[in-house]
C-alpha positions as CSV (number, residue, x, y, z in Angstrom):
1,X,-2.5,-10.0,-3.5
2,X,-5.7,-9.9,-1.4
3,X,-5.9,-6.2,-0.6
4,X,-7.5,-5.2,-4.0
5,X,-10.0,-8.0,-3.4
6,X,-11.1,-6.5,-0.1
7,X,-11.4,-3.0,-1.5
8,X,-13.4,-4.0,-4.5
9,X,-15.6,-6.6,-2.8
10,X,-19.4,-6.8,-2.8
11,X,-20.2,-5.3,0.6
12,X,-23.9,-6.1,0.2
13,X,-25.8,-4.2,2.9
14,X,-22.8,-4.0,5.2
15,X,-20.6,-0.9,5.9
16,X,-17.0,-1.4,4.8
17,X,-16.0,-1.1,8.5
18,X,-18.7,-3.4,10.0
19,X,-16.6,-6.5,10.3
20,X,-19.3,-8.4,12.2
21,X,-21.7,-7.8,9.3
22,X,-19.1,-8.6,6.6
23,X,-18.0,-11.8,8.2
24,X,-21.6,-13.1,8.0
25,X,-22.4,-11.6,4.6
26,X,-22.6,-14.3,1.9
27,X,-22.1,-11.7,-0.9
28,X,-19.0,-10.3,0.7
29,X,-17.5,-13.8,1.5
30,X,-18.3,-15.1,-2.0
31,X,-16.9,-12.1,-3.9
32,X,-13.7,-11.9,-1.8
33,X,-13.1,-15.7,-1.9
34,X,-13.5,-15.8,-5.7
35,X,-11.2,-12.8,-6.1
36,X,-8.5,-14.1,-3.7
37,X,-8.5,-17.5,-5.4
38,X,-8.0,-16.0,-8.8
39,X,-5.5,-13.3,-7.7
40,X,-3.3,-15.2,-5.2
41,X,-1.2,-18.3,-5.6
42,X,0.8,-20.7,-3.4
43,X,1.7,-19.4,0.0
44,X,0.1,-16.0,-0.7
45,X,-3.2,-17.8,-1.2
46,X,-2.8,-19.8,2.0
47,X,-1.9,-16.7,4.0
48,X,-4.8,-14.7,2.6
49,X,-7.3,-17.4,3.4
50,X,-5.9,-18.0,6.9
51,X,-6.0,-14.3,7.7
52,X,-9.6,-14.0,6.6
53,X,-10.6,-17.1,8.6
54,X,-8.8,-15.9,11.8
55,X,-10.0,-12.3,11.4
56,X,-13.6,-13.4,11.2
57,X,-13.2,-16.1,13.9
58,X,-12.2,-13.4,16.4
59,X,-15.4,-11.3,15.6
60,X,-18.2,-13.8,15.0
């Protein structure tokens, strides 16, 4: 449920492959969070949010 949110996100001034930039970009975080929260439910929502947090925690 989260993949379409990542591909259609507002990348701001970041490259789609620059994870360090994306993980600190308020426009990217805001757009993906809103999309995931409206697209995913239950355990899918929990897993998507956990994956995003752990992915960025490893980079930032």
